[in-house]
C-alpha positions, 0 to 999 in steps of 0.5 A: 249854895253859898253864891260864889261857886260853892255849896255848904255841907251841913250837919243835920244833927246840929244844923251847923255848917261843916265845910264849903265845897267847890262846884265843878265848873263846865270847863273842869267837866270838859277836862274830867271827861278828857282824862276819863277817855285816857284812863279808859284806854289804859284800863282796857289793857289790864288783865282780869287778874290785875284788875282783881288784885287792885279791887282787893287792895281797894277793899282792904284800904276801905276796911282799914279806914272804916271808922274814919269814913263812918264818922264823916258820913255820920257828921254830914248825913246824920245816919248813926255811926254804927250803921255807917261803919256797916256801910263801909264794910258792905262797900268793901265787900262789893269791890271784892265781889266784882274783882272776882266775877269780872275775871270770868265774864268776858263773854261766851261761845254760842253754837256756830251755824256750820261745823267749821265756824266759830261764834263768839260773844264778847263783852266789852265796856261801854266807855265813860259812865256817869254815876249820880247817887243820893245822900242816904247811903252815899258810899254804898249806892255809889259803889254799887255802880262804880265797882261793876262799871270799873270791873266791866272796863269802863271809866267812871265819873261820880257825882255825889249828892250835894248833901253828902260829898265829903265821905265820897271825896275821902273814899276817892282819895283811898282808891289807888292803883287805877289809871289816872282819870279812870275814876273821878268825882265831880261836885254840885247839885242837879245842874252839874248832874244835868251837864254830866248826863248831857256831855257828849263824852259821856256814854252811859248814866247810872242814877239813883234818886226820885222818880221825878229826877229819874224821869228827867235823866231818862229823857236826857239819855233818850235824846242822846240815844244813851243807855240809862240805868235808873233806880227810882225808889219805892213805896214798899209793902210789909205783910204780916201773916197771922201765923208768926211771932208778933213780937219778932214781926213788929221789931223787924217791921219797926227796924226796917221802917226806921233804919236811917230814920226811914230814909232808905229806898227800900224802907217799908212804908205800908204795913198790911197785917192780918186781923187775927194778930193786928191788935197785938202787932200794933201794941208791940210796934208801939212799945218797941218804937217808944223804947228806941234811943233818939239822939246824937248819931255819933253815940253808939247807943243811938238808934235813930238819928236826924233826918237829912234836912228841914224839907225832908222832915217837913214832908214827913210832917205833911204826910202824917198831919194829913193822915190824922186830919183825915181820920187816922189814929196817931199811936206813937210819935208824930212830932219833932224831937229835941231843940236842934237838928232835923229829928222826928220821932218814929211814928205809928199810925192806924186807920189809914186808907189807900187815898191818904198821901202817906199810903200813896207817895214816898214818905222817906221818914220813920213812919209805920202806917198799919192796915188790918186786912182780912186775908193774904190775898187782900194784902197782896192786892193792896201791895200791888196797888201803887205804881212802885215795885222796888221791894216787899217784905213778908212775915210768915211761917207757912211755905205755901204763903211764901210761894204765893207772895213770891209769885204774886207781889210785883217787886224787884226783891221780896224779903221773907222773914228777913227785911232789907238784907242785900246780897252782892251776888243777887240783882237789885232794882225795881219793877213798874215805876221803881226803875229800869235795869239792875244793880249787883249780881252778874246783871249789875256787871252786864249793865255796864257791858256791850255785847259784840258778836264775832262770826269766824269762818276759816275757809275762804270759799264761795257759799252755795247760797250766794247769787246767782239763785238760778244755778 
């Protein structure tokens, strides 16, 4: 914060200030919610085809500005430009998907009680939805909420992270065709988010972030008896069976762990490798990690950019340092890179134990802690040993092992031989302490809808089961 109602956006690659952004005041928040109400009433009158056409126009506009948006995200967030350009295409695809499925998601007809009756279940919007999103995928994680919420007929107020508000602001400028006030952006840190969740004109909150903050959001929503969708991160396992190509598995593991410098909600942070291939896997991981290009995230040859800020890097340093102090072996990395920027070298650890923080708490950095296991059953047991359940990865050629992992691992998504691939048409979310509710897919649309049952009997007549019971 700058101390005058503004906060500074810093380039994590250079540690230089990019821009100061005005914090949304409480008075402005009142005006935003009032505009949202008016936009909501107008939006309810739009036909499904009209909404779909607007969504496709939005998608087209975003694709046309992919390089511009990617550059803004790179400068404010540090994720490599090539990854950010991909992010914009995923954002556009999400708008296209929800533009189409919203056209056939108005409800359904259950069988009636009597032959002449008609029963309807109508899917209606909730009202005004507050969407609070983090900095690591600022546009994608926003649109996973914004697109289905709008497609369901709601108004949306989006609060991006104070670390990365600039690309969100530009995206909002590019979203045209919606009623005035239907989609708005507010700016600030946790206090603005708290005020948004507590505002009496907000009807639902969708949040992505840490367990600690998500718990507070959930408590605030519960006090208001308001619906909350919470995606709260994880400590994802990565299982490597002894029947795979070790080179491929190691490269997939390192890519998944180090994507966006390990700052992905579904980054694998615990690696369980069967003993028969463990030695080769460790060596292949070391060689691949040491071949990666670290540097300017605007350079398209860069693989690893900086972490988001100093505290984020210091957390990774604490986790790695504690593990080494307690007996883990540092195979690669384990130190800062460069003279400026929040860089940290991709790191490979062995000899880690379940009690170490790096195996229990979310690290959110480019770290590959490897554990040798005697069997797949032991790997699955260890995979389920933490209070998170967002995602899990498995490498195996054996279909029977695939089924065992699919059924045995408690996680919202299990990726087999293809790490971290998302699908707009499939639900995303966590089990256990990784959240409540789902995003994407039809479940993601229904998260922002209310179900109304309508029972119609065209005959106006006395029913035989009314009073008097005695005849």
